[in-house]
GUDOFI-963417 format. One line per field, with one value per residue (C-alpha): x, y, z. Coordinates in pm, whole numbers, plus 50000, padded with zeros to 5 digits. Layout:
<marmis>
east	[X_...]
north	[Y_...]
up	[Z_...]
</marmis>
This chain:
<marmis>
east	[10929_10648_10407_10650_10695_10339_10308_10595_10421_10100_10267_10432_10129_09935_10215_10293_10017_10095_10462_10382_10145_10407_10659_10420_10307_10664_10825_10566_10711_10454_10640_10999_10836_10658_10969_11155_10870_10897_11290_11230_10970_11216_11489_11246_11138_11503_11636_11344_11315_11665_11708_11343_11075_11177_10993_10856_10828_10658_10940_11189_11017_10978_11355_11477_11243_11323_11690_11629_11421_11662_11933_11705_11652_12026_12094_11886_12068_11751_11580_11878_11755_11412_11579_11804_11511_11317_11611_11661_11294_11322_11426_11763_11610_11308_11433_11589_11422_11396_11654_11557_11318_11195_10891_10719_10677_11051_11053_10928_11004_10674_10503_10783_10721_10377_10239_10311_09946_09825_09786_09818_09641_09320_09461_09630_09309_09152_09463_09421_09059_09142_08872_09141_09152_08920_08720_08943_09266_09132_09064_09386_09602_09410_09456_09829_09902_09649_09552_09890_09813_10095_10052_10025_09749_09547_09598_09463_09162_09092_09179_09427_09789_10038_10201_09867_09796_10138_10092_09750_09908_10202_09963_09749_10066_10167_09828_09839_10193_10228_09889_09900_09902_09619_09268_09033_08800_08434_08314_08584_08544_08203_08279_08536_08319_08156_08471_08628_08338_08349_08732_08680_08410_08631_08924_08691_08552_08898_08990_08670_08688_09023_08990_09297_09533_09537_09354_08994_09009_09281_09228_09464_09274_08925_09031_09211_08911_08699_08938_08959_08583_08569_08800_08577_08274_08454_08512_08142_07936_07599_07650_07414_07623_07933_07736_07580_07890_08062_07752_07776_08135_08094_07797_07975_08298_08131_08059_08433_08494_08230_08325_08612_08648_08957_09135_09042_08770_08482_08157_07855_07634_07346_07564_07780_07779_07620_07728_08068_07965_08094_07771_07930_08012_07652_07503_07720_07649_07254_07279_07484_07237_06933_07128_07222_06845_06767_07031_06850_06720_06824_07118_07295_07511_07225_07005_07300_07356_06982_07010_07310_07143_06849_07091_07280_06952_06854_06973_06921_06939_06583_06472_06601_06335_06368_06064_06179_06530_06370_06180_06521_06689_06391_06462_06833_06816_06581_06830_07142_07223_07482_07521_07609_07284_07091_07255_07166_06810_06801_06899_06621_06378_06473_06437_06087_05943_06131_06469_06312_06190_06551_06703_06487_06626_06984_06945_06811_07108_07346_07179_07212_07526_07754_08083_07973_08067_07849_08148_08148_08518_08600_08324_08510_08361_08552_08425_08071_08075_08197_07957_07665_07765_07806_07459_07323_07474_07337_06971_06993_07094_06803_06565_06693_06878_07198_07373_07344_07434_07751_07847_07776_07994_08282_08240_08241_08544_08735_08648_08752_09098_09037_09178_08955_08644_08761_08812_08461_08297_08473_08375_08010_08031_08222_07953_07681_07878_07869]
north	[40389_40411_40539_40802_40913_40947_41149_41381_41418_41500_41759_41925_41950_42103_42373_42452_42710_42871_42898_43040_43296_43406_43470_43635_43865_43944_43981_44019_43790_43527_43316_43301_43253_42937_42812_42875_42700_42394_42376_42402_42108_41895_41970_41873_41552_41468_41560_41491_41123_41081_41375_41376_41651_41979_42110_42394_42249_42557_42774_42553_42561_42943_42983_42763_42902_43265_43189_43033_43339_43597_43412_43459_43826_43892_43743_44039_44370_44557_44400_44448_44766_44616_44311_44519_44737_44432_44287_44604_44586_44230_44125_43961_43647_43645_43346_43134_42812_42723_42494_42144_42118_42486_42435_42679_42952_43041_43148_43430_43246_43080_43406_43642_43895_43784_43569_43197_43125_43347_43186_43364_43096_43257_43592_43383_43222_43558_43677_43380_43462_43817_43956_44029_43664_43454_43169_42915_43096_43141_42769_42674_42925_42806_42449_42508_42769_42667_42327_42191_42012_41988_42141_41787_41686_42003_41950_41588_41706_41941_41715_41968_41928_41997_42268_42452_42432_42568_42850_42922_42933_43143_43397_43413_43467_43751_43917_43934_44045_44368_44318_44409_44094_44167_44077_44247_44511_44432_44543_44368_44066_44020_44044_43766_43547_43340_43258_43163_42941_42759_42703_42564_42337_42215_42142_41945_41752_41664_41548_41358_41177_41220_41263_41068_40814_40525_40675_40737_41003_41259_41340_41625_41823_41734_41863_42174_42276_42229_42419_42696_42717_42733_43024_43208_43138_43307_43608_43602_43412_43521_43445_43144_43049_42991_42814_42604_42495_42413_42215_42020_41954_41823_41607_41450_41384_41225_40928_40877_40584_40375_40461_40210_39845_39654_39666_40026_39929_40191_40119_40322_40527_40271_39988_40164_40039_40348_40265_40361_40708_40996_41076_41371_41525_41442_41611_41917_41915_41894_42175_42382_42303_42434_42739_42804_42787_43031_43277_43401_43260_42918_42906_42634_42534_42546_42331_42073_42057_41997_41701_41567_41612_41394_41121_41136_41137_40796_40512_40263_40336_40226_40488_40784_41049_41041_41242_41533_41498_41514_41833_41989_41885_42052_42374_42330_42276_42558_42786_42658_42465_42256_41934_41753_41879_41749_41403_41395_41475_41187_40955_41091_41057_40686_40628_40795_40702_40396_40317_40377_40726_40789_40637_40887_41171_41049_41006_41368_41491_41278_41464_41816_41789_41950_42027_42078_41822_41627_41601_41816_41861_41996_42013_41822_41631_41301_41318_41393_41065_40858_40995_40969_40612_40505_40637_40484_40150_40146_40226_39981_39703_39809_39801_39445_39513_39338_39333_39718_39767_39569_39773_40102_39999_39916_40259_40435_40249_40327_40696_40771_40835_40730_40375_40290_40390_40199_39886_39916_39979_39683_39463_39550_39455_39133_39052_39090_38841_38594]
up	[20460_20208_20469_20576_20214_20166_20486_20354_20022_20184_20404_20106_19906_20203_20262_19902_19843_20178_20094_19753_19894_20144_19875_19636_19914_20018_19676_19427_19146_19075_18831_18980_19317_19208_19047_19384_19578_19356_19420_19783_19768_19577_19822_20100_19929_19911_20244_20481_20439_20576_20803_20934_20913_21056_21367_21155_20791_20651_20789_20642_20295_20310_20402_20132_19881_19980_19916_19577_19486_19609_19405_19096_19172_19234_18881_18725_18771_18704_19015_19250_19403_19457_19636_19849_19967_20070_20255_20436_20555_20667_21007_21015_21154_20934_20717_21001_21087_21452_21607_21670_21959_21977_21752_21529_21794_21791_21414_21207_20889_20848_20803_20659_20926_21013_21282_21200_21231_20937_20599_20268_20079_20074_19934_19675_19590_19535_19322_19094_19052_18933_18697_18439_18373_18172_18364_18193_18304_18662_18690_18551_18757_19086_19032_18962_19246_19516_19431_19372_19052_18794_18452_18310_18571_18469_18096_18131_18333_18048_17776_17612_17530_17821_17625_17556_17924_18018_17782_17948_18299_18179_18032_18350_18571_18341_18358_18740_18757_18961_19124_19486_19704_19955_20029_19771_19904_19961_19611_19415_19656_19566_19191_19223_19449_19176_19023_19356_19448_19102_19131_19483_19351_19076_19312_19544_19261_19126_19479_19528_19200_19026_18645_18569_18753_18982_19267_19295_19577_19635_19994_20000_19717_19871_20216_20088_19911_20216_20431_20182_20163_20536_20516_20268_20481_20795_20557_20423_20696_20571_20213_20091_19811_20034_20301_20039_19876_20216_20288_19951_20012_20373_20280_19973_20152_20440_20230_20149_20383_20194_19845_19799_19888_20046_19714_19628_19397_19345_19534_19373_19618_19604_19718_19982_20358_20506_20862_20740_20648_20888_21076_21243_20901_20765_21073_21014_20647_20697_20931_20686_20392_20618_20702_20346_20229_20503_20380_20065_19735_19659_19411_19242_19553_19785_19575_19523_19895_19954_19722_19904_20229_20126_19999_20331_20548_20399_20617_20326_19949_19906_20166_19943_19881_19508_19427_19641_19477_19123_19223_19341_19023_18820_18990_18943_18563_18531_18673_18505_18181_18373_18201_18524_18682_18373_18397_18763_18683_18424_18705_18929_18660_18611_18991_19000_18671_18572_18386_18034_18125_18243_17927_17727_17922_17865_17488_17468_17658_17422_17124_17261_17470_17185_17329_17686_17948_18189_18434_18752_18708_18362_18127_17836_17567_17656_18003_17901_17696_17975_18224_17963_17885_18244_18329_18006_18086_18443_18329_18051_18293_18512_18201_18123_17802_17905_17564_17502_17878_17834_17519_17726_18011_17794_17592_17925_18061_17740_17776_18135_18233_18590_18643_18941_18748_18432_18632_18783_18457_18314_18593_18539_18188_18252_18520_18244_18023_18313]
</marmis>
């Protein structure tokens, strides 16, 4: 029963942005559409474990969410004419789920008048990255509407009160209200692309290493980010930034089978059993990284993909080409003041020049970090301290200063909101006690 419940939860999370996109495209009411989708998800979570998963789960969700949304629209007299017009233009069977055994081909409900294979998630993604929104609002709205995170989860990732994040998301919804739900034209699309890619990167990072909670890896988020990035690449196949981001995600996700032990404990990169890595994904990622570098000047995502490729090409940790990785990090930090890149460069310096040289880089970062984060997920001060302390602890241990390393490991464990990371860091500290 537990496994079946987990499968249902994964299915609901995967379909949620598709259902929301379908409703927003058809009705144009973002906020009530999201509320209606949430009610449909709750209804599914209550009914499906006992009744079984419908043959067309997305059609079922859209049908239920559409009924909830039309109920909301009926309650507002000012919207009655709009609702009746929409109903008149919709085929009578558009919201009818297929009878058991017919499968998805028998229903128009999954697309609200479109072919069931079409997916509105990409259009929803570009809507959430509308230029009228600030970068912080774009990220928050996309994580909520497309990534499927709760407001509380987004607030924890950004280390702000849940009420503050709820207000930010509400303002973002109001800002895009009335915007036509369609793919942006070529010029507008290019303007939004940087924000879209950043948001996809953040969603992937949240999936690959969750900022909070009991699980290290949120497979649903990581896979959804990869799926959406593939969709953007189909739209822009010759854009090096898109290809580079996809390469980075694929190369990073390929290591997932070796990242945790039997009890879910974190295993760092240099200690992983590389025979468990997905070599098919590694080969795809390396090919994508090479293609990305050939598609124009090397940007941040292309450089990060090249670094990931060097890690994945090494059959053993000691075979890693650290001098080349350091050279790539030098290019990366000159392009962008990203604290995560600077921290990665400090590790590369330690591997090439020794732990004391790496520690000097870490201390310099600690002095100049200010309020910027060193995490690839949120850029918050709390996560900055935890990442810095974790790297500092590792380098202190390599340098032989066990007392200082133990203190740094425990400081990092106290700062992180991720339970698997905290357990790993405390075990490292306890091992030094032994």
